[in-house]
C-alpha positions, 0 to 999 in steps of 0.5 A: 500500499503506497502512502501518500502525503497531501499538500493542500494549497489555500491563499498560496500557502500550504494549509489543512483544513478541519472536515474541509470547513474554509474558516477551520485553516491551519497553515503549516507553510508559506511555501507548499513547494518547500513542504512538497520538497520535504516528503520527496526527500523522506521517501514519498513516492507520489504527492496529492495536491489540492488547490483548496481555493480552486475547489470553492471558487469552482476554477484553479486559483493556485497555478503558480504555487502548483507549477512551482511545485511541478518544478521542484520536486521529481515524484509524481503529482495528483492534482485537485480542486476545481478541474472542471473542464477538458481544456483545464486537464489539458492544461494541468498535465502539459504542465506535468502533472501526472494524474488529474482529480475531478470532483464536483464536476464528475458527479454533475457531468459524469459524460465528462469523465467518460470524455477525459478517461478516452483522451487521457487513458490512466491519468484521470481520477475521481474523488468521491467525497462522502458525508454520512455516506452521501456524496459532497461537492462544491468544496464539501458545502453541499451534500446530495442524496447520491450514495457514495456507493452508487456513485462509484458503480456508475464509473465502472468501465472507464478507464479511471487511474482510481477513486480517491474516497474521503470520510468529511467527517474524518478529514482533518480531525485525526480521529482514524479513518472509516475503515468500513465505509471504506470497505463497502466501496472497495468491494463494490467496484473493481476501480482502485481505490485510495483511502483518504481522511482521518489518519492519526497515527501509524496504527491506522496505517495498520488498520487499513492493509487488510483492505489492500485485498480489496482493491485499496492500493493507498492512502491519503495523509495530511494533518497526521504528518504535519502534526508529527503524530504519523511519521512517513518512513515508518508508515511507508515501512508498515505499508510495505510489510517491512516493519 
């Protein structure tokens, strides 16, 4: 299982939010590229970068900060936040982003996912963010009446690189991931799943490892790394089965 550090950008700075609330930020660095370089130096094999302003404003807002990350690190970067058109997808892939994450637009316009997967096979991911099992959109400010598992099933047959599943109540709270819901989602689709939200320490990594057999191939962690309750090197060793 892959351990993926998160670099969330808001106002050009590296921050973390609690449950995705725009007014609950903690600033960890004025230079997101420096944080990205730190995780690369500690052994990260992939970075998860989110333009939080883009998610709230419905279009990319931190392109320059993203460019600096891409210029500074040599490992793959997956990017989300405000990406809602083929033109924007193409722009970021041309800049060097390895995988583009579609969130709100994937829910509102599944046809875009189909078109993007056809044009950029293996480069498109869908972010499914859930509150009490129901999908949330627009930077998590709106909860729909669509069940996360049913939405995931709707993307079967596309050439997705994976689905990132986030339990909003867990995100940034360091209370442990939603193992049961992640397991149900992974059992429901054949698409690779990346778990996100709630990781607090090494025990949460160990708790997720049994889901690897179901297709949970990675976990994204942010707050625990920044708060120092999870050591990236140790987490990677555990995830590889060497610790």
